[in-house]
N, C-alpha and C positions, 0 to 999 in steps of 0.2 A: 503494499498499499504505500502509495505517494504521500507525505506529511506536507500541510502546506505552511507557509509561512507569511505571517503577516507582523505589523503592529502589535505591541502588547496588548493592546487594548481594543481590536478589532478582531471582529470573528464573523463567520457564517452564520452562526444560528447561537441564540442566548436561551438557555433553561434555567427558569427560576422556581426553586424551589427541588428538592432530590428525595421527594417521598417516593412511592411507587409508579405515580406518573410519570415525577420528572426523571426519576432513573430511565424509563424505558424512553421517554422522548430524546435524552441526551445520546442514550446509548443507538439508536436507531441513527439520531443526525450523523453522530460520527462514524458509524459501519456505511454510511452514504457517502463518507467523504467530505462532509463538511467540518470545517474548524468550529468545535463548539465549546462553548463557555456553560456550565453547569454552577449557577452559584446558590448556595443554601445556606439558610437562617445560623445551623450547626452541624459540623460534620458527622457529630455523633447523632446525628437522627437520618443519616442517608439510609433509605428503604426501610426506616425504622417501623415495628408493629406496636402503636400505642394502645391498640386493643386488643382482639382476640389474636394470639399467635398462632394463626393457622392460615392456609392456603387453600382454596376449593369449595365445594358444595355444589348444590344445585344452582344450575345456571352459569356459576361462578368457576366451576373448574373445567367447564366448555371454556369460556373466555381464557383462561390460562394455557389449556392447549392451543386454541387460536393464535393467541401470541406468540407461541412456541413454532405454531406452523409457520407464522410470518417474518421468524427470525428475531425475536424478542427474547428477553431474560429470563422473564419469572420462572417460567418450569423449569429451567436448567437450575436457578439458584436455590429452588424448593425443593427440588431431588438432591442437591448437594448438603442440604442441611434440615432435612424434616427428623423427626424423632417417633413418627408414625403415621401410616398410610392407610389408608380405607376407602373401598368404593360403597358409597351407597346407594340404596334402592336397587340393590341386586336382584330383587322378586318382582321387580317390575320391568317394564319396556326398555329399549336402549334409549329411547329419546330424554328420558329422563334419570337414568344413571348418571353417577357424580361423583369423580374421585375428591378426595379432601384429604389433606396433608397437615397435622400437627408441626409446627414450626419449632426449629430451636431459635427463638426470637432473635437472639445476641449472636449467633452465627450466620443467620440470614443476613442481619445488617451488614456484617463483618466480610460477607464473602461477596455482597453486590457492590460495597465500598472498594474490595480490593479489585473488582472485574473493572470499576469505573475508572479505578486509579490507572490501571494498565490497559487499557484502550487507547488506541492512537487517534490522534484528533480531538481527544478531548480533554479538557483541563476542569476539574474540581476546585472549586474555591468557597470559603468562608466570607458571608455578606449578607447585608440585609436591604434588599431593594426599596426605594423610597418613590421612584418615580421612574416613568416612561419617557423615551426621548421621542416626542411625536413631530414628524415633518410633513405638512402637507396631507394631514390625514395618513401617513405610513409611520408604524414603528419603524425606528431606526435603531434603539438601542435602551440602555437601564443606567440609572444614577442611583447608587448607594448611600446608606447613611454617614458613610466616611467622606462623600463627594467624589468617590469614584466613579468616572464614565465608561462605559463601555458601547461599543458599536457592533452593530449587526444589521444582516439582510432580514434576517426574521426573529422572534421574540415568542417564546413558549411561557406561558405562566401557568403554576402548579403549586398554589399555595396551600392546599389542603385546609387544616382549620386553624393556620394560623393567622390566617388575615381578621384583624382584629377579634382576635380569640379571646374569649374569658372564661375562666373556670369556675364552677359552683360546688361548693360543699357544703350543705346545709346554710345556713345566715351568711357564710364567708364567700364572698366572690372576689377576684382580681384577674388584671389582664395576663394574658398568658396564652403561650402556643400551647401544642399537645404534651404532655408529660413534665410540663413546667419548663418550657422552653420560652424563647423571646418570642413574644407577637410580632406580625408585620400591622405595624398602624397605619403607617402614611401612603403605602400603596393602595390601598380601598380609596382614602381621600382622593389620590389622584386619578383613580377609576373613575368615582363618582363625576369628579370635574370634568372628565372627558366623557362624560355622557351617560357612562353604562349605570343601568339599573342594577342594584344590588339587594339582596336582602336577607334576613337572619335565619339560619337553620341552627340546630343542636343536637349533638348528640352526646354519648356517654361511655363509661367503660365501668366494670365493676371493681370492687375489693381484690387484693392480691393475699393469698395467705399462706404461712409457711407450712409446707406439704408433710415436716417432722411432726406436725401437729395435728394432722389428719386422721381420723380413725376410719380406715378404709373400709373396714370390716362391716361397717354400717352403710356402704355404698356400692353400687353395682360396676362390674369391673367391663371397661369397652376396650378390647384390645385391638391391635392392628391387624391388617390381612396378610395372610401367609403366601397368597398368591404375588407375584413380582408385579408391582403396580409404577407406573412413572407418569408425570405429567410431560417430560421431554420427550420428543421422538428419537433423539440422539440418546437418552439414558438406556444402557444395556441392562438387562434382566440380571446380570452377573452381579451387578452394582447395588440390588436390592439389599435392604436394611434388614438384617435377622432379628437383633437387638432390639427391638423395638419398647417404648414407654407406653404404656397404657393411660387412657383417661379412664375418669370414673363418673359415674351418674348418681345424683342424690337429688332429693326433692324438698320445696316449704311444705309448710304445713300449716294449720289454723293459727298457730301461736306467731308464725312468721307474719302472718297476713293482719293479726292483731296488733303486732310491736308498728307496722307500715301505718295500717288505719289510725292509730292512737297519734301518730307525729306527721301527719300529713301537713300541718301548718307548717312544720319545720324543712319543708321539701321545697326547693324552689321552682319547682315543677308546678307545685299547686297554689304555692304563696304569690304566684305573679312577677316574682324576680327574673324568671327566664321569658323571653318575648319570643326566642327562637322555636322554629318548628321542629320536633323531632320527627325520627324515623319509626312508619307505621310499622315497618316490618320488624324492627329490632328494638321493644318499647323499653324502658327502665321497669324495673320489677314493682315500684312504685304504680306505675300504669298498667301493669298487667293486674294489679291487684285489686285496682279501682276498676278497671274496664271490665273485667271477669270476674265478677263478685262471687259469682255462682262456684267458681273452682275451688275445691279446697285444697289443692296443690300445684306446683308449676314445675315444671322439669330443670333442673341444674346440672352444668357440667363441670368436671373439676378438672384442669386440663395444665398441665405441667409446661413451666414457659422455654424449659431447657434443659439440656444433662445436666451442666455445673452451676445450676440456681434450685434451690428449695421452692421457689417462689411457683405458687398454683394460682392460675386466674380461673375464679367462678364464673362458669361461663353463663349466660342469660340471667345476670343479677346485678346487671348495670344500675346505678343508682347516685344520685346527688345526696341523699341524705347527709346529715351530722356525722361526724366521724363515730361520736357515741352510739348512735342507734344503728348505724350500719354493724358495730361489732354486737350489738344486741341480735340484729337480724342474724348475722351470721350464726350465733352461738344456739339460734333455734332450730338448726337445720341439722337431721340428720348425719353425724360423721364430722361435724364441723364444731360440736360443743365445746371444744376448748383450743379452737383454733386461733392461733395469734395473726392478726392482721398486719401486714408487712406493708402495705399499701392502701388507703382509702381510694374507693369508687370517688367519680367525680362526673361532671357534666361538664361540656365544653361549646359555647356557643361562639361563631363566628359568619362571617360574609361570603355571600356566594353570589355569581353572575346568573342571572335569569337566562337560560341556556337557550332560549328563542333569539338570542342576539346573535347567535353563531351560526357558519353555515356547517355542511355536513363534513368539510375538513377540518372542523373547530376552528376555523379563522371567524375573528370577529368581524361583524358586517360594516360597523362603521369605522373600525382602525383598521387599514390593510397591513398584512405581514405580522398582526399579532393572532397568536393562537392561545387556546387555554384548554387546560384539562384536568381531570381528577374531581376531587371534591368541591374546587370552587365551580364546577358545573352543576354543582346539586345534588350528585351521587354520594353513595356511601359504598365502602369494602374497598380492600385493598386491588380487589381484581378489575373492579370497573375501572379504578381510576388508572391501573395500569395497561389497560386496553386502550383508553382512550389517550393516554401518553404516547403511547407506540404510535396512534394514527396522527397525533399532533407532531409528534417529532418528525416524520416520514412527510409530512406535509410541511412544516418547516423547511424540512431539507430540500424540499422539492422546489418551494418557492423561491430559497436562495438560488437554485439553479436555475430558475425561469423555466421549469418544467410544471407541465398541469397536475392540479390536485391529484391525490388518491381517496377513496371512497369505498365502503362496502354497503351492498346492499342487506335488507331484511331476511333475504332468502339466502344469502351465502355465510352470514357469520351472526352470532350472539352480540359482537360488538359492534354489528349493523344495526342491530335491534335496538341495542342502548344508545348510540349517538341519535339515529332517528326520533328516537322517542324523546329524546332531550330536546333536540332541535325543532321538534314538531310539535309537540304536545305540552313542553316545558314541563316544570314539576313544581307541585306548592311543599312539598316535602322531600327529605333526603329520598334520593330515588333508589332502589334496591333491583336490582335484575332478578326476574324469575321467570321458571320455563315457560308459566302460562302467558308471558308477555309476548312468546315466539310465536307466531302462526305458523311456523313451518320448520318446528320443533324435531320431528321425525328426520328432516334434514339435516338439522344443524345438532346434529350428535357429538357426544366425546370423543366418539372412537373415530371418526372421519374427519377431525379437523385438518390434517394434513391433505387429504385429497382434496377439501374445499380449498385451502389458501396457500400451500406451499408454491404453486406457481407463481402468485402474486410475490410472495418474498424473493424467489429467486430472481424475477423482473426488477423488482427492487433493489438487489444486490444485499440483501438481507440473510439469504440462504447461499451458502458456500456451493460450488459446483459438486464437490464431492458428495455433499448432503443431497443435493437434488438428484443424482446419479442414483443414489440408494432409493431416493423417492419413486423413479421411474422404473426402476428394478421392482419395488413392490406394487405397484400398478399393473404392471407386465405378470407378476405372480397370481395377483387376483383374477385378472382376464384368464389365464390360464386354468386356473383352478375351476371356473365358472364353466370353462370349455370343457373341459373332464367331465364335469357332473353333468353335463348335455348330452354325452357321450355315452355313459354307463348305464346299462340296464339293471336295473334291482328286479329281481324274480321273486315270486311268493313260495320260497324253499320252505323246509321246517325251521331251520336256523333264522330265516327271516320272521316268520310267523311268530316262533317263541320269543324273539328278541321284542316285536311289537307287542304283544302280551305282558313282557315284562316291564315295559314302559307304559301299561295301559291305555296304549293304542288300539286302534280297530285294524283287524287282518286284512291283506291284501286280498284281491279277486283276481288281480291282473299286473303281470308286469309294468315298470313305470321308469321312468328316466331318474336317474339320481337326483338331478336337480329339482322333481316334481317330487321325489319320495322327502327330499330335506325341508318342503315347506310345511310337513308335521311338526306342531309345535314343539315336539320332545326328541325329535331326532337331530342329531350332529353330523357334523362332517368325519369328524373323528368315528361315529358308530357306522357309517358307512365304509371308512375303510377296512374296519374290522371285517364287515359283512362281506366286502367285495375282494378283499386283498390288494386294493388300489393304493397308492399314495398321489392324495390329493393334494397337500402341500405340508411342510415341515414347519411352516412359521405360522404360532398360534394368532397372531395377530391377522395375517390373510384369511384364514378360515374364519375369523370373527366377521371380517368385513362381508364375506361372500354369505355366510350364514344370514346376516342380518338382510342384506339386499334381497335375498331368494325367500326369506321368511316374511319379508314386509312389502313385497314388490308391489301389490295392488295398493296398500297406503302410500307407497313413495309415488305411485303414477299419478293417484289422486294429487298428491302435494304439487307434484310437479305441473299437471293443468293448472293449478292456482299460480304457481309462480310463474307462467306462461303468459298468465291474462296480467299478472304483476308488471312483468317486463313490456307489456303492450300501453300500459298506463305511464311506465317510466319515460318510455319513447314520446309522450306527447310533453312537451317543454313549455314552459312559460316564460314569456319574454320579462327578465329581470326588472325593466321599468315600466310593467303594466299600471295604471290607473284604476285601481278598483273603484273609485268612487264614479267612474264613467260607465260602469257595468249596470244596465238597470235589471231590476229583479230580484238583486241578492237581497238576502236578508241581512239586518244590521249586523247580528253578529258573525257571519261571514266575513263581510267586507271588512269589519274590525280585525278579525284574526287574519285574513288573507293579508291586509296592509300591514300588521304587526310581523306576520314570521314569512311573510314573502314566498311561499312554496316553489319550488323549483319544477316540479313534476306535477301533473294532474293526480298523480298516483299518492304523493306526498300530500296534495290539497285533501284530498279523501280522507287521510287519517286526523286532520285536525279535528278535535273535541270541537262539536257545535256545528260542524257544515253538516249539512243534509244532503241527499243526492240530488235534489232539485237545483241547490246551489252550485253543485259539480257540474250539473248538466248545461246550467248557464255561462258559467265559465269556461266550458269545453266548446259551445258552440261561438263564444265570443272571439276565443283564440282562434278556431279554424277560420272564422271570416277574415282574418289578418289584418284588420283594420281598427286596430286597438289604440286607445288614447294613451300617451306616456304619463306617468306620474310628474307633476309638477315640481320642479327644484326649487 
């Protein structure tokens, strides 16, 4: 790789913030050959996990696989630093299976920092960015609190929860970033002066307890999987960790709930001290007790924070109660009667930018060459942040090279669903990615992210030629396995009939091709190999792909029909300068939302909440006439 040389304060891309979004953005830009500056408030917070020490889960795990398929770092990082790995929802269909890993949070941070420090074209620097440099509506750099000025062709903001962050613990509240770090105050003020609409969101974290003081005999063990699992397609089964550390499950009870209810007046969530909106799908324990008053218990997870620490994260016990109340709450829970609290839980309130102010490349609409990603776009979760960071970093690098932007469709990736939801629908609360948000989730599976996205990663220069060749070999092996199954005939022999009886399946009346035989729910390729003596494939991942595609062929075909319709709608572009006030017949709500969001295609317009089919038909006809009025500048 050829290293670029510039003046010390000149870069192609500047990334502000080195959390999960910023780390991916900076690495993508640097790997694409752009001289990149990653500037962050504290070097000890690079890719830090201030909340849950884990990666993955429903929908989120698929995002991590997509990041890896595109050439990002998160999957490799967690594979190098996990202490437990589990596949969730194994009893359900492939569309909702999800890989989740418990991280060693300290090693995760250290490993990512090491990768960043040793990446060519990438400079890591500590500093607080106070102001953006804007010239004729274009972002050309940043200014730090020390007065240092850095210039770049494009800038990516990934401020996380540090933007005017404020921590709440009972009656106590103070200005702070996550984990008691320095907050970013002036940058938010600068964004407001530049015309951006900001709002306040809130998230929280639970107390940490000393594992030596937990009575695990009163809890339920949650061990890791014995079958090798990985987030990165480059990680070998040989590297799978055998000495995994278990998580443990326990529950709240009526005593816990009584303590919470007796102290609600001291909770800033209920006293009115917190004005930010909290996450619907990850509420505080106070919120759960009040919202679900009919429940006599709530599930809690005791999760180790690493191999070399005794700190345990009390999952699903997020709280901003006063410290002494938190201790009473903990001591009421089975297994935690004598637990020592090492860190109290807290809530943190912070600024976010309303995401309808962004395009699908994550560039801001009113300031060119400025991109935003992560929690500052209104999302929650490390994985959502990393996915956005990767896309923002790619597009910042492409903009620095004067190349067209890169986007992913809703039918191509969960990352595409995430970004489209944000820029099309906006969000009134911290957004969490769910499998139910993806209408094509049978296509967007955990197992096939490489087949969907590796080509893009290679085209962008983020996937090496060697890795791409292995990917091509896998595709070839999948096709060869399909071809073999289509040629082999399964006859109703005694062995076959006995096998079918053993798995509780109906017996055969006539011979069928092996691919038809494989459609039976309990039949596997390995079973076919035993029955026929044929070698279909020695690669378990190839077998997995073939089995899913054969068994779910009918459903996949139906989804493809819907995707084809989506593509036809996406092909119908809406002029960027159209004047919606000039379109007669549009409902007032549709007119206002079209003018605010400025959808790029009819498909995007259709997804805007409050837009009905009549509005869409009127807009479509107006565009087809070709004599539209331009918005007045």
